[in-house]
N, C-alpha and C positions, 0 to 999 in steps of 0.2 A: 362470613364470606358472602358477598353480594355481587350481583351482576347487573348489568344494564341491558334493557331491551327497549329499543326505540325511545330512548330518552326517559323511560320509566324505570325506576330501580325495583328490581324483584328480589325478594328475600331469598337467601340460600336455604338449604335444607333445615327444616325445623327439627329441634330436638325431639327425640321420640317420647311419647308419653304412653303410659300403660293405661289401657281402658279398664275402668272399674268392672268387676264381674257383676253382671245384671243377675238379679234374683231370679231363680228359675221358677217360672210360672207352671203350675201344674196343668198338664195337658190331657190329664185323664179325666176330665170332669164327664165327658160323654160316656165313658166306660163306667163310671161311678153311678151315673143316672141310670144306665142300663142294668147294673146290678141291683140297684135299689128297686127298680121295676120287677126284676126277677124275684127278689125276696118278697115283695107285695104279692106277687102271683102265688108263690109257694104258701104264704099266709092265708090268702084269700081262698085258696083251694082246700087247704087243710081245715080252715074254719068252716068253710061251706060243707065240707063232707061231715064234720062233726055236728053241725046244726041240722043237717038233713038226717043223720042217724037219730037225732033226738026228736024227730018228727016235726020239725019247724021247716017245712019245705019251701015256703015263700022266701025265707032269708037265705036258704041254701041256693035257690035259684038266682037271687040277686048276687050272691057272692060268686056264683059260677060265671055270671056275665062279667063281673068285676074282674075276675081272674083271667078270662078269656081276653079281655081289653088290655090288661096289663101285661099278658104274655106277649100279645102282638107288639106292644110298645118295647118290651124287653128285647124281643128278637130283632126288631128293626133298629133300635138304638145300638144294640150289641153289634149287629152287622156293620152299621155306620162307623162305630168305633174301631172294628177290626180293620175295615177298608181305609179309613183316614189315619190310623196309627195313633189315636187318642185313646189310650188304655186298651190295648189288644187283649191282654189277659183278662181284664174285667169283661171285655166284650164276649169273649169265648165263654166265660162262666155265665154271663147273662143269657146267652143264646141257649145253653144247655138247660138253664133253669126255666127259661121261657117256654122251651119245647116240652121238656119233661113234666112240668107242673101244670101245663095247659089242660083244661077240662075236656076238650075234644079229643086230645091225644090220649089222655087217661081213659076216656070212654072206649076208645078203639082198642087200647091195650087190654082193658079189662074184658072186653068182648072176645078178643083173641084168646086171652088166658082162660076164659070160662069153657072154651072149646077143647082145651087141653086135657081137662080131667074128667 
């Protein structure tokens, strides 16, 4: 079925074609990066504590600095992933790991706990 419009032939309605399903792109990369930073925070904190207990204080201090930096990255990237919706669950996990495994937070918690007993 065709119609004319000012001397130009316009085609009638085109047959419907089904669009191909686009491959779903993972949108949770930011959440994944934040969880990885949280895992690095936990690993650096626990390794730093173990090396400090073995009287290697210089390495323990460096690992504490590394853990502090990665905990900041984990919390900020986790918050960004929660806000933007790119891996919200992973972002919440990363925030929890980043806060709880952070050396300054652990120092405050241990100081508070030492006053209890």
